[in-house]
C-alpha positions as CSV (number, residue, x, y, z in Angstrom):
1,M,0.0,0.0,0.0
2,I,1.3,3.4,-0.9
3,V,0.9,5.9,2.0
4,S,0.9,9.6,1.4
5,P,0.7,11.5,4.7
6,S,-1.1,14.8,4.5
7,L,0.8,17.7,5.9
8,L,-2.4,19.6,6.4
9,S,-2.6,18.0,9.8
10,A,1.0,18.7,10.8
11,D,2.2,21.3,13.2
12,F,3.2,24.1,10.8
13,A,5.5,25.6,13.4
14,R,7.5,22.3,13.2
15,L,6.9,21.5,9.5
16,G,10.6,20.5,8.9
17,E,10.4,18.0,11.7
18,S,7.2,16.5,10.2
19,V,8.8,16.1,6.8
20,A,11.9,14.5,8.4
21,M,9.7,12.0,10.2
22,I,7.9,11.1,6.9
23,D,11.3,10.8,5.2
24,R,12.3,8.2,7.8
25,S,9.0,6.4,7.7
26,E,7.6,3.8,5.3
27,A,5.5,6.5,3.5
28,A,6.1,6.6,-0.2
29,W,4.9,10.1,-1.0
30,I,4.0,13.4,0.8
31,H,0.5,14.8,0.3
32,C,0.2,18.6,0.0
33,D,-3.3,20.0,0.1
34,V,-3.7,23.4,-1.5
35,M,-7.0,25.2,-0.6
36,D,-8.1,28.6,-1.9
37,G,-11.2,29.4,0.2
38,V,-13.3,29.5,-3.0
39,F,-13.5,25.9,-4.3
40,V,-13.5,24.7,-0.7
41,P,-14.4,26.7,2.5
42,N,-10.8,26.9,3.9
43,I,-7.4,28.3,3.0
44,S,-4.3,26.1,3.7
45,F,-0.9,26.9,2.1
46,G,0.5,27.7,-1.3
47,F,3.6,27.4,-3.5
48,P,6.3,28.9,-1.3
49,V,5.5,26.2,1.4
50,I,5.6,23.4,-1.2
51,E,8.9,24.7,-2.6
52,S,10.3,24.6,0.9
53,I,9.0,21.1,1.5
54,S,10.6,19.9,-1.8
55,R,14.0,21.1,-0.6
56,L,13.7,19.0,2.5
57,T,12.7,15.6,1.0
58,A,13.6,13.2,-1.8
59,K,10.1,11.7,-1.6
60,P,7.6,12.5,-4.4
61,L,5.2,15.4,-3.6
62,D,1.6,14.5,-4.2
63,V,0.0,17.9,-4.7
64,H,-3.7,18.1,-4.5
65,L,-5.2,21.4,-5.7
66,M,-8.6,22.2,-4.1
67,I,-8.9,25.4,-6.1
68,V,-10.7,27.0,-8.9
69,E,-9.0,27.1,-12.3
70,P,-6.2,24.8,-11.4
71,Q,-5.1,24.7,-15.1
72,K,-3.5,28.1,-14.6
73,Y,-0.9,26.7,-12.3
74,V,0.5,23.7,-14.0
75,S,3.9,25.1,-14.6
76,R,4.0,26.7,-11.2
77,V,3.2,23.3,-9.5
78,R,5.9,21.6,-11.5
79,D,8.5,24.3,-10.6
80,C,7.7,23.7,-6.9
81,G,9.0,20.2,-7.3
82,A,5.7,18.2,-7.5
83,A,5.8,14.7,-9.0
84,I,2.0,14.4,-9.1
85,M,-0.6,17.1,-9.8
86,N,-4.1,16.3,-8.7
87,V,-7.0,18.5,-9.9
88,H,-10.7,18.2,-9.2
89,L,-13.0,17.1,-12.0
90,E,-15.6,19.6,-10.6
91,A,-13.1,22.5,-11.1
92,C,-12.0,21.8,-14.7
93,T,-14.2,22.8,-17.6
94,H,-11.7,21.3,-20.1
95,L,-10.4,18.4,-18.1
96,H,-8.7,16.5,-21.0
97,R,-6.7,19.7,-21.9
98,T,-5.7,20.1,-18.2
99,V,-4.6,16.4,-17.9
100,E,-2.5,16.7,-21.1
101,A,-0.9,19.9,-19.8
102,I,0.1,18.2,-16.6
103,K,1.6,15.3,-18.4
104,A,3.4,17.6,-20.9
105,A,4.9,19.4,-17.9
106,G,6.5,16.1,-16.8
107,M,4.2,15.2,-13.9
108,K,1.8,12.4,-13.2
109,A,-1.8,13.4,-13.8
110,A,-4.4,12.7,-11.2
111,V,-8.1,13.7,-11.0
112,T,-10.1,14.0,-7.8
113,L,-13.8,13.3,-7.3
114,N,-15.9,14.8,-4.5
115,P,-18.1,12.4,-2.5
116,A,-21.3,13.1,-4.6
117,T,-19.5,12.9,-8.0
118,P,-20.1,9.5,-9.7
119,V,-17.1,7.6,-11.1
120,A,-19.0,7.1,-14.4
121,L,-18.0,10.7,-15.3
122,L,-14.4,9.5,-15.8
123,Q,-15.4,7.0,-18.5
124,D,-13.8,9.1,-21.3
125,I,-10.7,10.2,-19.5
126,I,-9.7,7.3,-17.2
127,A,-7.4,5.7,-19.8
128,D,-5.3,9.0,-19.8
129,L,-5.0,9.2,-16.0
130,D,-2.2,8.0,-13.7
131,M,-4.4,8.2,-10.6
132,V,-7.9,8.9,-9.4
133,L,-8.4,10.4,-5.9
134,L,-11.7,9.6,-4.3
135,M,-12.6,12.1,-1.5
136,S,-14.0,10.1,1.4
137,V,-15.1,13.3,3.2
138,N,-16.3,16.6,1.8
139,P,-13.1,18.5,1.1
140,G,-11.9,21.5,3.0
141,F,-11.1,20.4,6.5
142,G,-9.1,17.6,8.2
143,G,-10.4,15.3,10.8
144,Q,-13.8,14.6,9.3
145,K,-15.8,11.3,9.5
146,F,-15.2,8.8,6.7
147,I,-18.2,8.4,4.3
148,D,-19.0,4.7,4.0
149,N,-20.3,4.9,0.4
150,T,-16.6,5.3,-0.6
151,Y,-16.2,1.5,-0.5
152,N,-18.9,1.2,-3.3
153,K,-17.2,3.9,-5.3
154,I,-13.8,2.2,-5.1
155,K,-15.4,-1.0,-6.4
156,R,-17.1,0.8,-9.3
157,L,-13.9,2.6,-10.1
158,R,-11.9,-0.6,-10.0
159,E,-14.4,-2.1,-12.5
160,L,-14.1,1.0,-14.8
161,I,-10.3,0.8,-14.7
162,A,-10.4,-2.9,-15.7
163,A,-13.0,-2.4,-18.4
164,T,-11.0,0.4,-20.1
165,G,-7.5,-1.0,-19.7
166,S,-6.4,2.0,-17.6
167,H,-3.4,1.7,-15.3
168,A,-4.7,4.4,-12.9
169,L,-4.1,4.0,-9.2
170,I,-6.9,4.6,-6.8
171,E,-6.2,7.0,-4.0
172,I,-8.4,7.7,-0.9
173,D,-8.4,10.9,1.1
174,G,-10.5,11.7,4.2
175,G,-11.0,9.9,7.4
176,V,-8.4,7.2,6.6
177,S,-7.0,5.4,9.6
178,T,-5.7,2.1,10.8
179,A,-9.3,1.1,11.6
180,N,-10.5,1.2,7.9
181,A,-7.2,0.8,6.0
182,A,-7.6,-3.0,5.5
183,A,-11.2,-2.6,4.3
184,L,-10.1,0.1,1.8
185,A,-7.3,-2.3,0.5
186,S,-9.9,-5.1,0.2
187,A,-12.2,-2.8,-1.8
188,G,-9.3,-2.0,-4.2
189,A,-7.5,1.1,-3.0
190,D,-3.8,1.5,-3.9
191,V,-2.9,4.8,-2.1
192,L,-4.0,6.0,1.3
193,V,-3.8,9.7,2.3
194,A,-3.8,10.1,6.1
195,G,-3.4,13.3,8.0
196,N,-5.1,13.4,11.4
197,A,-4.6,9.7,12.0
198,V,-0.8,10.1,11.5
199,F,-0.1,13.5,13.2
200,S,-2.4,13.0,16.2
201,A,-0.7,9.7,17.1
202,D,2.0,9.2,19.7
203,D,3.9,7.2,17.1
204,P,3.2,8.8,13.7
205,A,5.8,6.6,11.9
206,G,4.2,3.5,13.5
207,V,0.8,4.5,12.1
208,I,2.3,5.0,8.7
209,S,3.9,1.5,8.9
210,Q,0.5,0.0,9.8
211,L,-1.2,1.7,6.9
212,A,1.6,0.6,4.5
213,G,0.9,-3.0,5.4
214,A,-2.8,-2.8,5.1
215,D,-3.0,-4.6,1.8
216,S,-0.9,-7.6,2.8
217,H,-3.9,-9.9,3.0
218,F,-6.0,-8.3,0.3
219,P,-4.3,-8.5,-3.2
220,H,-6.5,-7.4,-6.1
221,S,-6.0,-7.4,-9.8
222,K,-4.6,-4.3,-11.5
């Protein structure tokens, strides 16, 4: 299981220490949530912070833009050191053009769906994607309760990926913890984003290790 801890839940006064902890852990990526207060009802951090994080780690940055008009910032996200640029389907009028721009910039292209957005809307783009992020809470704030319908969405998305020959990974973000990680793996998830579960723990690296091993008993076809 790929684990991408979300720095949204970290102590921003000790951000360097949090990045160092992730670097030492079994996490594969670092998740950076960018919020604009327009697309979602919150403001988080922007490009200067991401640039600083990229200088502190060799792990790929998984940058999730919860903003309006994300297509305007493709080159800026790349220049910050991002390996993956994740945009919301709901925020992109011309999604295919945005996905192609992300790939042309040398990044992996990912698309996010809000909880009420059906996976069927990805039918004509899924083959071009490197990853799909399913929000398992309504985006904007950390620490929310996991939405159980996410399991059904994962299964439907897994079926769509298989039917179209796509190689897209399935990422889950929101309310992810050691309590539901195995069930998410069983449903077909490949990547777990965890913020509050990691940074509120006495042993954050230990929680990351448990999440990383969540799929050991639940292999699924890719």
